PyMOL Python script that loads the backbone (N, CA, C, O; Angstrom):
from pymol import cmd

cmd.read_pdbstr("""\
ATOM      1  N   MET A   1     108.727 122.419  97.953  1.00  0.00           N
ATOM      2  CA  MET A   1     110.013 123.051  98.172  1.00  0.00           C
ATOM      3  C   MET A   1     110.231 123.357  99.651  1.00  0.00           C
ATOM      4  O   MET A   1     111.341 123.211 100.164  1.00  0.00           O
ATOM      5  N   ALA A   2     109.163 123.782 100.338  1.00  0.00           N
ATOM      6  CA  ALA A   2     109.288 124.105 101.764  1.00  0.00           C
ATOM      7  C   ALA A   2     109.688 122.870 102.564  1.00  0.00           C
ATOM      8  O   ALA A   2     110.496 122.961 103.488  1.00  0.00           O
ATOM      9  N   GLN A   3     109.124 121.717 102.211  1.00  0.00           N
ATOM     10  CA  GLN A   3     109.474 120.487 102.915  1.00  0.00           C
ATOM     11  C   GLN A   3     110.956 120.177 102.728  1.00  0.00           C
ATOM     12  O   GLN A   3     111.633 119.781 103.677  1.00  0.00           O
ATOM     13  N   PHE A   4     111.458 120.352 101.518  1.00  0.00           N
ATOM     14  CA  PHE A   4     112.860 120.083 101.241  1.00  0.00           C
ATOM     15  C   PHE A   4     113.745 121.001 102.069  1.00  0.00           C
ATOM     16  O   PHE A   4     114.760 120.568 102.616  1.00  0.00           O
ATOM     17  N   GLN A   5     113.358 122.272 102.162  1.00  0.00           N
ATOM     18  CA  GLN A   5     114.144 123.218 102.956  1.00  0.00           C
ATOM     19  C   GLN A   5     114.098 122.854 104.432  1.00  0.00           C
ATOM     20  O   GLN A   5     115.103 122.979 105.132  1.00  0.00           O
ATOM     21  N   GLN A   6     112.934 122.400 104.916  1.00  0.00           N
ATOM     22  CA  GLN A   6     112.837 121.980 106.308  1.00  0.00           C
ATOM     23  C   GLN A   6     113.775 120.804 106.565  1.00  0.00           C
ATOM     24  O   GLN A   6     114.450 120.756 107.593  1.00  0.00           O
ATOM     25  N   LEU A   7     113.815 119.865 105.638  1.00  0.00           N
ATOM     26  CA  LEU A   7     114.687 118.708 105.796  1.00  0.00           C
ATOM     27  C   LEU A   7     116.147 119.125 105.808  1.00  0.00           C
ATOM     28  O   LEU A   7     116.926 118.629 106.622  1.00  0.00           O
ATOM     29  N   LEU A   8     116.529 120.039 104.909  1.00  0.00           N
ATOM     30  CA  LEU A   8     117.910 120.510 104.879  1.00  0.00           C
ATOM     31  C   LEU A   8     118.275 121.226 106.170  1.00  0.00           C
ATOM     32  O   LEU A   8     119.356 121.019 106.722  1.00  0.00           O
ATOM     33  N   THR A   9     117.372 122.066 106.646  1.00  0.00           N
ATOM     34  CA  THR A   9     117.618 122.793 107.885  1.00  0.00           C
ATOM     35  C   THR A   9     117.761 121.819 109.041  1.00  0.00           C
ATOM     36  O   THR A   9     118.675 121.947 109.856  1.00  0.00           O
ATOM     37  N   LEU A  10     116.867 120.850 109.116  1.00  0.00           N
ATOM     38  CA  LEU A  10     116.924 119.863 110.186  1.00  0.00           C
ATOM     39  C   LEU A  10     118.229 119.083 110.134  1.00  0.00           C
ATOM     40  O   LEU A  10     118.880 118.891 111.160  1.00  0.00           O
ATOM     41  N   ALA A  11     118.610 118.637 108.954  1.00  0.00           N
ATOM     42  CA  ALA A  11     119.844 117.865 108.806  1.00  0.00           C
ATOM     43  C   ALA A  11     121.070 118.703 109.178  1.00  0.00           C
ATOM     44  O   ALA A  11     122.007 118.200 109.798  1.00  0.00           O
ATOM     45  N   ALA A  12     121.058 119.962 108.803  1.00  0.00           N
ATOM     46  CA  ALA A  12     122.204 120.817 109.066  1.00  0.00           C
ATOM     47  C   ALA A  12     122.393 121.093 110.556  1.00  0.00           C
ATOM     48  O   ALA A  12     123.526 121.169 111.031  1.00  0.00           O
ATOM     49  N   TYR A  13     121.298 121.242 111.292  1.00  0.00           N
ATOM     50  CA  TYR A  13     121.414 121.627 112.697  1.00  0.00           C
ATOM     51  C   TYR A  13     121.390 120.463 113.673  1.00  0.00           C
ATOM     52  O   TYR A  13     122.059 120.520 114.706  1.00  0.00           O
ATOM     53  N   THR A  14     120.647 119.418 113.380  1.00  0.00           N
ATOM     54  CA  THR A  14     120.510 118.360 114.375  1.00  0.00           C
ATOM     55  C   THR A  14     121.066 117.029 113.910  1.00  0.00           C
ATOM     56  O   THR A  14     121.295 116.140 114.730  1.00  0.00           O
ATOM     57  N   MET A  15     121.282 116.874 112.647  1.00  0.00           N
ATOM     58  CA  MET A  15     121.781 115.629 112.081  1.00  0.00           C
ATOM     59  C   MET A  15     120.875 114.443 112.429  1.00  0.00           C
ATOM     60  O   MET A  15     121.346 113.314 112.565  1.00  0.00           O
ATOM     61  N   GLU A  16     119.586 114.706 112.571  1.00  0.00           N
ATOM     62  CA  GLU A  16     118.613 113.641 112.802  1.00  0.00           C
ATOM     63  C   GLU A  16     118.436 112.855 111.521  1.00  0.00           C
ATOM     64  O   GLU A  16     118.514 113.407 110.423  1.00  0.00           O
ATOM     65  N   ASN A  17     118.198 111.573 111.668  1.00  0.00           N
ATOM     66  CA  ASN A  17     117.829 110.756 110.524  1.00  0.00           C
ATOM     67  C   ASN A  17     116.320 110.593 110.539  1.00  0.00           C
ATOM     68  O   ASN A  17     115.774 109.858 111.362  1.00  0.00           O
ATOM     69  N   LEU A  18     115.655 111.276 109.633  1.00  0.00           N
ATOM     70  CA  LEU A  18     114.203 111.158 109.548  1.00  0.00           C
ATOM     71  C   LEU A  18     113.849 109.858 108.852  1.00  0.00           C
ATOM     72  O   LEU A  18     114.542 109.425 107.932  1.00  0.00           O
ATOM     73  N   LEU A  19     112.776 109.246 109.292  1.00  0.00           N
ATOM     74  CA  LEU A  19     112.339 107.983 108.715  1.00  0.00           C
ATOM     75  C   LEU A  19     111.280 108.186 107.645  1.00  0.00           C
ATOM     76  O   LEU A  19     110.620 107.231 107.234  1.00  0.00           O
ATOM     77  N   THR A  20     111.112 109.419 107.191  1.00  0.00           N
ATOM     78  CA  THR A  20     110.151 109.749 106.144  1.00  0.00           C
ATOM     79  C   THR A  20     110.603 111.030 105.455  1.00  0.00           C
ATOM     80  O   THR A  20     111.408 111.787 105.997  1.00  0.00           O
ATOM     81  N   ASN A  21     110.083 111.262 104.264  1.00  0.00           N
ATOM     82  CA  ASN A  21     110.431 112.506 103.579  1.00  0.00           C
ATOM     83  C   ASN A  21     109.306 113.534 103.671  1.00  0.00           C
ATOM     84  O   ASN A  21     109.387 114.592 103.049  1.00  0.00           O
ATOM     85  N   LYS A  22     108.268 113.238 104.430  1.00  0.00           N
ATOM     86  CA  LYS A  22     107.169 114.174 104.669  1.00  0.00           C
ATOM     87  C   LYS A  22     107.361 114.815 106.030  1.00  0.00           C
ATOM     88  O   LYS A  22     107.668 114.133 107.008  1.00  0.00           O
ATOM     89  N   THR A  23     107.179 116.148 106.094  1.00  0.00           N
ATOM     90  CA  THR A  23     107.319 116.846 107.367  1.00  0.00           C
ATOM     91  C   THR A  23     106.148 117.796 107.581  1.00  0.00           C
ATOM     92  O   THR A  23     105.500 118.224 106.625  1.00  0.00           O
ATOM     93  N   ALA A  24     105.884 118.117 108.835  1.00  0.00           N
ATOM     94  CA  ALA A  24     104.890 119.118 109.210  1.00  0.00           C
ATOM     95  C   ALA A  24     105.336 119.718 110.534  1.00  0.00           C
ATOM     96  O   ALA A  24     106.051 119.083 111.310  1.00  0.00           O
ATOM     97  N   SER A  25     104.911 120.935 110.779  1.00  0.00           N
ATOM     98  CA  SER A  25     105.229 121.586 112.049  1.00  0.00           C
ATOM     99  C   SER A  25     104.114 121.301 113.048  1.00  0.00           C
ATOM    100  O   SER A  25     103.031 120.847 112.678  1.00  0.00           O
ATOM    101  N   LEU A  26     104.396 121.575 114.321  1.00  0.00           N
ATOM    102  CA  LEU A  26     103.347 121.433 115.332  1.00  0.00           C
ATOM    103  C   LEU A  26     102.178 122.363 115.018  1.00  0.00           C
ATOM    104  O   LEU A  26     101.024 122.019 115.272  1.00  0.00           O
ATOM    105  N   THR A  27     102.474 123.537 114.467  1.00  0.00           N
ATOM    106  CA  THR A  27     101.417 124.472 114.091  1.00  0.00           C
ATOM    107  C   THR A  27     100.520 123.862 113.022  1.00  0.00           C
ATOM    108  O   THR A  27      99.296 123.968 113.104  1.00  0.00           O
ATOM    109  N   GLU A  28     101.118 123.224 112.018  1.00  0.00           N
ATOM    110  CA  GLU A  28     100.323 122.585 110.966  1.00  0.00           C
ATOM    111  C   GLU A  28      99.472 121.447 111.521  1.00  0.00           C
ATOM    112  O   GLU A  28      98.405 121.149 110.986  1.00  0.00           O
ATOM    113  N   LEU A  29      99.943 120.815 112.587  1.00  0.00           N
ATOM    114  CA  LEU A  29      99.229 119.686 113.173  1.00  0.00           C
ATOM    115  C   LEU A  29      97.945 120.123 113.883  1.00  0.00           C
ATOM    116  O   LEU A  29      97.132 119.283 114.268  1.00  0.00           O
ATOM    117  N   ARG A  30      97.764 121.423 114.055  1.00  0.00           N
ATOM    118  CA  ARG A  30      96.504 121.918 114.626  1.00  0.00           C
ATOM    119  C   ARG A  30      95.327 121.558 113.735  1.00  0.00           C
ATOM    120  O   ARG A  30      94.191 121.444 114.197  1.00  0.00           O
ATOM    121  N   ASP A  31      95.613 121.383 112.459  1.00  0.00           N
ATOM    122  CA  ASP A  31      94.577 120.957 111.509  1.00  0.00           C
ATOM    123  C   ASP A  31      94.999 119.601 110.944  1.00  0.00           C
ATOM    124  O   ASP A  31      95.518 119.530 109.830  1.00  0.00           O
ATOM    125  N   PRO A  32      94.780 118.521 111.707  1.00  0.00           N
ATOM    126  CA  PRO A  32      95.280 117.207 111.289  1.00  0.00           C
ATOM    127  C   PRO A  32      94.719 116.730 109.943  1.00  0.00           C
ATOM    128  O   PRO A  32      95.377 115.971 109.231  1.00  0.00           O
ATOM    129  N   LYS A  33      93.512 117.170 109.598  1.00  0.00           N
ATOM    130  CA  LYS A  33      92.933 116.748 108.319  1.00  0.00           C
ATOM    131  C   LYS A  33      93.806 117.212 107.150  1.00  0.00           C
ATOM    132  O   LYS A  33      94.003 116.466 106.191  1.00  0.00           O
ATOM    133  N   LYS A  34      94.321 118.424 107.225  1.00  0.00           N
ATOM    134  CA  LYS A  34      95.204 118.926 106.161  1.00  0.00           C
ATOM    135  C   LYS A  34      96.502 118.128 106.112  1.00  0.00           C
ATOM    136  O   LYS A  34      97.010 117.813 105.036  1.00  0.00           O
ATOM    137  N   VAL A  35      97.033 117.805 107.291  1.00  0.00           N
ATOM    138  CA  VAL A  35      98.274 117.021 107.349  1.00  0.00           C
ATOM    139  C   VAL A  35      98.042 115.644 106.726  1.00  0.00           C
ATOM    140  O   VAL A  35      98.886 115.148 105.980  1.00  0.00           O
ATOM    141  N   ILE A  36      96.902 115.032 107.033  1.00  0.00           N
ATOM    142  CA  ILE A  36      96.573 113.719 106.469  1.00  0.00           C
ATOM    143  C   ILE A  36      96.433 113.804 104.960  1.00  0.00           C
ATOM    144  O   ILE A  36      96.949 112.951 104.238  1.00  0.00           O
ATOM    145  N   GLU A  37      95.735 114.832 104.475  1.00  0.00           N
ATOM    146  CA  GLU A  37      95.563 114.997 103.027  1.00  0.00           C
ATOM    147  C   GLU A  37      96.905 115.175 102.334  1.00  0.00           C
ATOM    148  O   GLU A  37      97.149 114.598 101.274  1.00  0.00           O
ATOM    149  N   LYS A  38      97.771 115.974 102.938  1.00  0.00           N
ATOM    150  CA  LYS A  38      99.095 116.231 102.370  1.00  0.00           C
ATOM    151  C   LYS A  38      99.972 114.973 102.413  1.00  0.00           C
ATOM    152  O   LYS A  38     100.774 114.736 101.510  1.00  0.00           O
ATOM    153  N   ALA A  39      99.812 114.186 103.457  1.00  0.00           N
ATOM    154  CA  ALA A  39     100.649 112.999 103.647  1.00  0.00           C
ATOM    155  C   ALA A  39     100.240 111.850 102.743  1.00  0.00           C
ATOM    156  O   ALA A  39     101.084 111.049 102.340  1.00  0.00           O
ATOM    157  N   GLY A  40      98.963 111.760 102.421  1.00  0.00           N
ATOM    158  CA  GLY A  40      98.501 110.611 101.641  1.00  0.00           C
ATOM    159  C   GLY A  40      98.642 109.356 102.478  1.00  0.00           C
ATOM    160  O   GLY A  40      98.032 109.234 103.541  1.00  0.00           O
ATOM    161  N   ASP A  41      99.443 108.430 101.997  1.00  0.00           N
ATOM    162  CA  ASP A  41      99.637 107.174 102.731  1.00  0.00           C
ATOM    163  C   ASP A  41     101.066 107.049 103.253  1.00  0.00           C
ATOM    164  O   ASP A  41     101.614 105.950 103.326  1.00  0.00           O
ATOM    165  N   LYS A  42     101.655 108.170 103.609  1.00  0.00           N
ATOM    166  CA  LYS A  42     103.032 108.188 104.122  1.00  0.00           C
ATOM    167  C   LYS A  42     103.057 108.756 105.543  1.00  0.00           C
ATOM    168  O   LYS A  42     102.248 109.625 105.869  1.00  0.00           O
ATOM    169  N   PRO A  43     103.963 108.284 106.385  1.00  0.00           N
ATOM    170  CA  PRO A  43     104.138 108.888 107.714  1.00  0.00           C
ATOM    171  C   PRO A  43     104.701 110.304 107.578  1.00  0.00           C
ATOM    172  O   PRO A  43     105.348 110.636 106.584  1.00  0.00           O
ATOM    173  N   VAL A  44     104.445 111.127 108.588  1.00  0.00           N
ATOM    174  CA  VAL A  44     104.888 112.514 108.591  1.00  0.00           C
ATOM    175  C   VAL A  44     105.742 112.761 109.839  1.00  0.00           C
ATOM    176  O   VAL A  44     105.324 112.444 110.953  1.00  0.00           O
ATOM    177  N   ALA A  45     106.934 113.325 109.650  1.00  0.00           N
ATOM    178  CA  ALA A  45     107.774 113.720 110.782  1.00  0.00           C
ATOM    179  C   ALA A  45     107.250 115.056 111.294  1.00  0.00           C
ATOM    180  O   ALA A  45     107.091 116.001 110.522  1.00  0.00           O
ATOM    181  N   ILE A  46     106.982 115.133 112.596  1.00  0.00           N
ATOM    182  CA  ILE A  46     106.483 116.367 113.197  1.00  0.00           C
ATOM    183  C   ILE A  46     107.663 117.111 113.814  1.00  0.00           C
ATOM    184  O   ILE A  46     108.372 116.586 114.672  1.00  0.00           O
ATOM    185  N   LEU A  47     107.854 118.348 113.353  1.00  0.00           N
ATOM    186  CA  LEU A  47     108.991 119.155 113.790  1.00  0.00           C
ATOM    187  C   LEU A  47     108.520 120.312 114.669  1.00  0.00           C
ATOM    188  O   LEU A  47     107.462 120.899 114.440  1.00  0.00           O
ATOM    189  N   ASN A  48     109.314 120.618 115.657  1.00  0.00           N
ATOM    190  CA  ASN A  48     109.090 121.780 116.505  1.00  0.00           C
ATOM    191  C   ASN A  48     110.391 122.568 116.517  1.00  0.00           C
ATOM    192  O   ASN A  48     111.382 122.136 117.107  1.00  0.00           O
ATOM    193  N   ARG A  49     110.385 123.720 115.867  1.00  0.00           N
ATOM    194  CA  ARG A  49     111.605 124.528 115.727  1.00  0.00           C
ATOM    195  C   ARG A  49     112.740 123.709 115.145  1.00  0.00           C
ATOM    196  O   ARG A  49     113.872 123.745 115.628  1.00  0.00           O
ATOM    197  N   ASN A  50     112.410 122.972 114.098  1.00  0.00           N
ATOM    198  CA  ASN A  50     113.343 122.122 113.363  1.00  0.00           C
ATOM    199  C   ASN A  50     113.912 120.971 114.188  1.00  0.00           C
ATOM    200  O   ASN A  50     114.930 120.386 113.821  1.00  0.00           O
ATOM    201  N   GLN A  51     113.266 120.651 115.286  1.00  0.00           N
ATOM    202  CA  GLN A  51     113.646 119.488 116.091  1.00  0.00           C
ATOM    203  C   GLN A  51     112.557 118.432 115.922  1.00  0.00           C
ATOM    204  O   GLN A  51     111.367 118.739 115.994  1.00  0.00           O
ATOM    205  N   LEU A  52     112.967 117.209 115.701  1.00  0.00           N
ATOM    206  CA  LEU A  52     112.003 116.125 115.545  1.00  0.00           C
ATOM    207  C   LEU A  52     111.304 115.872 116.871  1.00  0.00           C
ATOM    208  O   LEU A  52     111.946 115.634 117.894  1.00  0.00           O
ATOM    209  N   GLU A  53     109.972 115.926 116.836  1.00  0.00           N
ATOM    210  CA  GLU A  53     109.168 115.642 118.028  1.00  0.00           C
ATOM    211  C   GLU A  53     108.602 114.232 117.976  1.00  0.00           C
ATOM    212  O   GLU A  53     108.454 113.581 119.011  1.00  0.00           O
ATOM    213  N   GLY A  54     108.289 113.761 116.789  1.00  0.00           N
ATOM    214  CA  GLY A  54     107.702 112.430 116.659  1.00  0.00           C
ATOM    215  C   GLY A  54     107.165 112.237 115.256  1.00  0.00           C
ATOM    216  O   GLY A  54     107.471 113.001 114.340  1.00  0.00           O
ATOM    217  N   TYR A  55     106.361 111.204 115.106  1.00  0.00           N
ATOM    218  CA  TYR A  55     105.808 110.872 113.800  1.00  0.00           C
ATOM    219  C   TYR A  55     104.294 110.779 113.887  1.00  0.00           C
ATOM    220  O   TYR A  55     103.740 110.264 114.858  1.00  0.00           O
ATOM    221  N   PHE A  56     103.646 111.279 112.870  1.00  0.00           N
ATOM    222  CA  PHE A  56     102.199 111.186 112.709  1.00  0.00           C
ATOM    223  C   PHE A  56     101.988 110.185 111.587  1.00  0.00           C
ATOM    224  O   PHE A  56     102.460 110.394 110.469  1.00  0.00           O
ATOM    225  N   VAL A  57     101.286 109.105 111.876  1.00  0.00           N
ATOM    226  CA  VAL A  57     101.109 108.049 110.882  1.00  0.00           C
ATOM    227  C   VAL A  57      99.628 107.928 110.536  1.00  0.00           C
ATOM    228  O   VAL A  57      98.849 107.422 111.344  1.00  0.00           O
ATOM    229  N   PRO A  58      99.225 108.385 109.345  1.00  0.00           N
ATOM    230  CA  PRO A  58      97.828 108.264 108.941  1.00  0.00           C
ATOM    231  C   PRO A  58      97.404 106.797 108.842  1.00  0.00           C
ATOM    232  O   PRO A  58      98.227 105.920 108.579  1.00  0.00           O
ATOM    233  N   ALA A  59      96.123 106.546 109.054  1.00  0.00           N
ATOM    234  CA  ALA A  59      95.595 105.176 108.996  1.00  0.00           C
ATOM    235  C   ALA A  59      95.931 104.506 107.664  1.00  0.00           C
ATOM    236  O   ALA A  59      96.188 103.303 107.629  1.00  0.00           O
ATOM    237  N   ALA A  60      95.932 105.269 106.567  1.00  0.00           N
ATOM    238  CA  ALA A  60      96.253 104.703 105.255  1.00  0.00           C
ATOM    239  C   ALA A  60      97.675 104.152 105.218  1.00  0.00           C
ATOM    240  O   ALA A  60      97.950 103.195 104.495  1.00  0.00           O
ATOM    241  N   ALA A  61      98.575 104.746 105.988  1.00  0.00           N
ATOM    242  CA  ALA A  61      99.961 104.283 106.016  1.00  0.00           C
ATOM    243  C   ALA A  61     100.102 103.021 106.854  1.00  0.00           C
ATOM    244  O   ALA A  61     100.902 102.145 106.527  1.00  0.00           O
ATOM    245  N   VAL A  62      99.332 102.922 107.930  1.00  0.00           N
ATOM    246  CA  VAL A  62      99.432 101.765 108.820  1.00  0.00           C
ATOM    247  C   VAL A  62      99.080 100.487 108.076  1.00  0.00           C
ATOM    248  O   VAL A  62      99.711  99.452 108.293  1.00  0.00           O
ATOM    249  N   GLY A  63      98.091 100.543 107.212  1.00  0.00           N
ATOM    250  CA  GLY A  63      97.681  99.359 106.460  1.00  0.00           C
ATOM    251  C   GLY A  63      98.757  98.828 105.537  1.00  0.00           C
ATOM    252  O   GLY A  63      98.724  97.657 105.159  1.00  0.00           O
ATOM    253  N   LYS A  64      99.705  99.666 105.170  1.00  0.00           N
ATOM    254  CA  LYS A  64     100.771  99.251 104.249  1.00  0.00           C
ATOM    255  C   LYS A  64     102.010  98.722 104.961  1.00  0.00           C
ATOM    256  O   LYS A  64     102.945  98.244 104.318  1.00  0.00           O
ATOM    257  N   ILE A  65     102.014  98.807 106.279  1.00  0.00           N
ATOM    258  CA  ILE A  65     103.179  98.357 107.044  1.00  0.00           C
ATOM    259  C   ILE A  65     103.076  96.855 107.267  1.00  0.00           C
ATOM    260  O   ILE A  65     102.038  96.339 107.680  1.00  0.00           O
ATOM    261  N   SER A  66     104.157  96.180 106.988  1.00  0.00           N
ATOM    262  CA  SER A  66     104.189  94.743 107.287  1.00  0.00           C
ATOM    263  C   SER A  66     105.252  94.507 108.353  1.00  0.00           C
ATOM    264  O   SER A  66     106.346  95.070 108.294  1.00  0.00           O
ATOM    265  N   PHE A  67     104.921  93.684 109.308  1.00  0.00           N
ATOM    266  CA  PHE A  67     105.821  93.412 110.405  1.00  0.00           C
ATOM    267  C   PHE A  67     106.325  91.982 110.323  1.00  0.00           C
ATOM    268  O   PHE A  67     105.583  91.063 109.975  1.00  0.00           O
ATOM    269  N   THR A  68     107.582  91.811 110.645  1.00  0.00           N
ATOM    270  CA  THR A  68     108.206  90.499 110.706  1.00  0.00           C
ATOM    271  C   THR A  68     108.838  90.362 112.090  1.00  0.00           C
ATOM    272  O   THR A  68     109.488  91.285 112.580  1.00  0.00           O
ATOM    273  N   ALA A  69     108.646  89.228 112.698  1.00  0.00           N
ATOM    274  CA  ALA A  69     109.226  89.019 114.027  1.00  0.00           C
ATOM    275  C   ALA A  69     110.748  89.104 113.949  1.00  0.00           C
ATOM    276  O   ALA A  69     111.370  88.556 113.039  1.00  0.00           O
ATOM    277  N   ALA A  70     111.330  89.799 114.917  1.00  0.00           N
ATOM    278  CA  ALA A  70     112.780  89.947 114.957  1.00  0.00           C
ATOM    279  C   ALA A  70     113.415  88.720 115.604  1.00  0.00           C
ATOM    280  O   ALA A  70     112.826  88.084 116.478  1.00  0.00           O
ATOM    281  N   ASN A  71     114.607  88.409 115.165  1.00  0.00           N
ATOM    282  CA  ASN A  71     115.380  87.332 115.743  1.00  0.00           C
ATOM    283  C   ASN A  71     115.880  87.802 117.112  1.00  0.00           C
ATOM    284  O   ASN A  71     116.535  88.841 117.186  1.00  0.00           O
ATOM    285  N   PRO A  72     115.592  87.070 118.203  1.00  0.00           N
ATOM    286  CA  PRO A  72     116.017  87.512 119.541  1.00  0.00           C
ATOM    287  C   PRO A  72     117.519  87.781 119.653  1.00  0.00           C
ATOM    288  O   PRO A  72     117.923  88.700 120.367  1.00  0.00           O
ATOM    289  N   LYS A  73     118.348  87.005 118.968  1.00  0.00           N
ATOM    290  CA  LYS A  73     119.797  87.236 119.019  1.00  0.00           C
ATOM    291  C   LYS A  73     120.152  88.585 118.385  1.00  0.00           C
ATOM    292  O   LYS A  73     121.009  89.309 118.893  1.00  0.00           O
ATOM    293  N   ASP A  74     119.488  88.916 117.272  1.00  0.00           N
ATOM    294  CA  ASP A  74     119.735  90.203 116.622  1.00  0.00           C
ATOM    295  C   ASP A  74     119.318  91.367 117.522  1.00  0.00           C
ATOM    296  O   ASP A  74     120.001  92.389 117.591  1.00  0.00           O
ATOM    297  N   VAL A  75     118.191  91.197 118.208  1.00  0.00           N
ATOM    298  CA  VAL A  75     117.713  92.249 119.109  1.00  0.00           C
ATOM    299  C   VAL A  75     118.704  92.439 120.259  1.00  0.00           C
ATOM    300  O   VAL A  75     119.048  93.571 120.599  1.00  0.00           O
ATOM    301  N   SER A  76     119.159  91.346 120.853  1.00  0.00           N
ATOM    302  CA  SER A  76     120.122  91.434 121.950  1.00  0.00           C
ATOM    303  C   SER A  76     121.406  92.118 121.505  1.00  0.00           C
ATOM    304  O   SER A  76     121.952  92.954 122.223  1.00  0.00           O
ATOM    305  N   SER A  77     121.879  91.765 120.333  1.00  0.00           N
ATOM    306  CA  SER A  77     123.096  92.373 119.797  1.00  0.00           C
ATOM    307  C   SER A  77     122.909  93.878 119.597  1.00  0.00           C
ATOM    308  O   SER A  77     123.788  94.668 119.940  1.00  0.00           O
ATOM    309  N   LEU A  78     121.778  94.263 119.050  1.00  0.00           N
ATOM    310  CA  LEU A  78     121.491  95.680 118.803  1.00  0.00           C
ATOM    311  C   LEU A  78     121.394  96.453 120.115  1.00  0.00           C
ATOM    312  O   LEU A  78     121.904  97.568 120.219  1.00  0.00           O
ATOM    313  N   VAL A  79     120.745  95.865 121.111  1.00  0.00           N
ATOM    314  CA  VAL A  79     120.629  96.526 122.412  1.00  0.00           C
ATOM    315  C   VAL A  79     122.006  96.730 123.023  1.00  0.00           C
ATOM    316  O   VAL A  79     122.290  97.798 123.565  1.00  0.00           O
ATOM    317  N   ARG A  80     122.860  95.723 122.942  1.00  0.00           N
ATOM    318  CA  ARG A  80     124.219  95.866 123.487  1.00  0.00           C
ATOM    319  C   ARG A  80     124.981  96.988 122.779  1.00  0.00           C
ATOM    320  O   ARG A  80     125.678  97.771 123.424  1.00  0.00           O
ATOM    321  N   LYS A  81     124.847  97.067 121.451  1.00  0.00           N
ATOM    322  CA  LYS A  81     125.563  98.097 120.690  1.00  0.00           C
ATOM    323  C   LYS A  81     125.071  99.499 121.042  1.00  0.00           C
ATOM    324  O   LYS A  81     125.853 100.448 121.077  1.00  0.00           O
ATOM    325  N   ARG A  82     123.775  99.620 121.300  1.00  0.00           N
ATOM    326  CA  ARG A  82     123.181 100.944 121.544  1.00  0.00           C
ATOM    327  C   ARG A  82     122.920 101.222 123.021  1.00  0.00           C
ATOM    328  O   ARG A  82     122.226 102.182 123.357  1.00  0.00           O
ATOM    329  N   ARG A  83     123.455 100.415 123.880  1.00  0.00           N
ATOM    330  CA  ARG A  83     123.149 100.513 125.307  1.00  0.00           C
ATOM    331  C   ARG A  83     123.371 101.917 125.864  1.00  0.00           C
ATOM    332  O   ARG A  83     122.538 102.415 126.622  1.00  0.00           O
ATOM    333  N   SER A  84     124.473 102.558 125.504  1.00  0.00           N
ATOM    334  CA  SER A  84     124.746 103.887 126.066  1.00  0.00           C
ATOM    335  C   SER A  84     123.701 104.905 125.608  1.00  0.00           C
ATOM    336  O   SER A  84     123.332 105.799 126.370  1.00  0.00           O
ATOM    337  N   ARG A  85     123.228 104.777 124.379  1.00  0.00           N
ATOM    338  CA  ARG A  85     122.215 105.707 123.867  1.00  0.00           C
ATOM    339  C   ARG A  85     120.846 105.470 124.489  1.00  0.00           C
ATOM    340  O   ARG A  85     120.082 106.411 124.702  1.00  0.00           O
ATOM    341  N   ILE A  86     120.541 104.209 124.778  1.00  0.00           N
ATOM    342  CA  ILE A  86     119.202 103.891 125.276  1.00  0.00           C
ATOM    343  C   ILE A  86     119.157 103.699 126.794  1.00  0.00           C
ATOM    344  O   ILE A  86     118.106 103.381 127.350  1.00  0.00           O
ATOM    345  N   LYS A  87     120.297 103.891 127.461  1.00  0.00           N
ATOM    346  CA  LYS A  87     120.363 103.685 128.909  1.00  0.00           C
ATOM    347  C   LYS A  87     119.313 104.490 129.671  1.00  0.00           C
ATOM    348  O   LYS A  87     118.664 103.930 130.554  1.00  0.00           O
ATOM    349  N   PRO A  88     119.112 105.778 129.375  1.00  0.00           N
ATOM    350  CA  PRO A  88     118.077 106.520 130.113  1.00  0.00           C
ATOM    351  C   PRO A  88     116.685 105.884 129.984  1.00  0.00           C
ATOM    352  O   PRO A  88     115.931 105.846 130.956  1.00  0.00           O
ATOM    353  N   THR A  89     116.354 105.398 128.821  1.00  0.00           N
ATOM    354  CA  THR A  89     115.058 104.748 128.623  1.00  0.00           C
ATOM    355  C   THR A  89     114.989 103.437 129.388  1.00  0.00           C
ATOM    356  O   THR A  89     113.980 103.138 130.027  1.00  0.00           O
ATOM    357  N   LEU A  90     116.062 102.654 129.323  1.00  0.00           N
ATOM    358  CA  LEU A  90     116.091 101.388 130.053  1.00  0.00           C
ATOM    359  C   LEU A  90     115.991 101.623 131.557  1.00  0.00           C
ATOM    360  O   LEU A  90     115.297 100.882 132.253  1.00  0.00           O
ATOM    361  N   ASP A  91     116.682 102.655 132.069  1.00  0.00           N
ATOM    362  CA  ASP A  91     116.599 102.986 133.489  1.00  0.00           C
ATOM    363  C   ASP A  91     115.171 103.367 133.878  1.00  0.00           C
ATOM    364  O   ASP A  91     114.675 102.956 134.927  1.00  0.00           O
ATOM    365  N   TYR A  92     114.528 104.140 133.040  1.00  0.00           N
ATOM    366  CA  TYR A  92     113.144 104.545 133.295  1.00  0.00           C
ATOM    367  C   TYR A  92     112.215 103.332 133.343  1.00  0.00           C
ATOM    368  O   TYR A  92     111.323 103.265 134.188  1.00  0.00           O
ATOM    369  N   LEU A  93     112.424 102.381 132.443  1.00  0.00           N
ATOM    370  CA  LEU A  93     111.537 101.221 132.343  1.00  0.00           C
ATOM    371  C   LEU A  93     111.747 100.196 133.461  1.00  0.00           C
ATOM    372  O   LEU A  93     110.894  99.334 133.669  1.00  0.00           O
ATOM    373  N   LYS A  94     112.859 100.277 134.176  1.00  0.00           N
ATOM    374  CA  LYS A  94     113.119  99.328 135.266  1.00  0.00           C
ATOM    375  C   LYS A  94     112.003  99.298 136.293  1.00  0.00           C
ATOM    376  O   LYS A  94     111.637  98.233 136.790  1.00  0.00           O
ATOM    377  N   ASP A  95     111.456 100.479 136.614  1.00  0.00           N
ATOM    378  CA  ASP A  95     110.420 100.590 137.646  1.00  0.00           C
ATOM    379  C   ASP A  95     109.012 100.351 137.108  1.00  0.00           C
ATOM    380  O   ASP A  95     108.056 100.413 137.881  1.00  0.00           O
ATOM    381  N   LYS A  96     108.856 100.094 135.874  1.00  0.00           N
ATOM    382  CA  LYS A  96     107.512  99.982 135.284  1.00  0.00           C
ATOM    383  C   LYS A  96     107.044  98.563 135.230  1.00  0.00           C
ATOM    384  O   LYS A  96     105.937  98.296 134.763  1.00  0.00           O
TER     385      LYS A  96
END
""", "prot")
cmd.dss("prot")
cmd.show_as("cartoon", "prot")
cmd.util.cbc("prot")
cmd.orient("prot")
C-alpha cells in the first residue's frame, strides 16, 4: 500500500512517468539487500522526496532484459522530436 501511495504522490506532484511499479526511497537504499529482496526480479525507481532520482536494477532483472538494435532512422526522428528536452545533455556531451 505504501508503494501505491508513493506512486500517487509522485504522479500528483511531478507527473513523472515511472518505468516500474516498484519504488524505494534513498533511505531504504542504505540497505540494498532489503531493496533487492523486495524487488525480486524487477527494477526499482529510487525516489528522493517524491522526486525520481534514478533506477536500481537488481542482477536478476538484468538477465530478463532483451535488447534489439534500434533503426537509425527511428533514432534520428526521436532525437529531432525531443531535441528541446535533451538539448542540455547534448550540449554537455559535445565536449566529451
